[in-house]
Phi, psi and omega in degrees: 000309175236132174282160173303142184206105179296341180269004182289127175270314176202164174216161180210150175227134178239127177281127183253353190254171180268021172235144178298154175233139181250130184248130178239133173275087185146177181276155170077042177301139176226177179286351177239354180231093183202169180255322184223128170270137177253124182307142174285153169288156173296314174225146183310135176066024179273000177083008183256008180283154182293158183225141170237137175231135181217132178241023182235336189258130181242010180272190178299140173233129179236161180223156174217132177280149176299317174218149179069203176264140180294145173236106186225163169249133184238134178234130173230119180257131180270152179300328185277359182300129181084000182258013179086002181260345181069000000 
């Protein structure tokens, strides 16, 4: 989902689907090998899905849906944002 990025200031993942999503700080997230479970929405896109925010980790981030394909919103803010580097 996110490649390693030394310029990362912070990142966030929001679950948009009605199935749980598992987030791993590293490659190869599975339903049994993850760091954070994100709560499923009651109905897809209802705004009740789980969220993770991190401002310390700049490595690979991977995800796995409990069922089907994950539907998430991903945000990655770079350290240079607003510093004229884009």
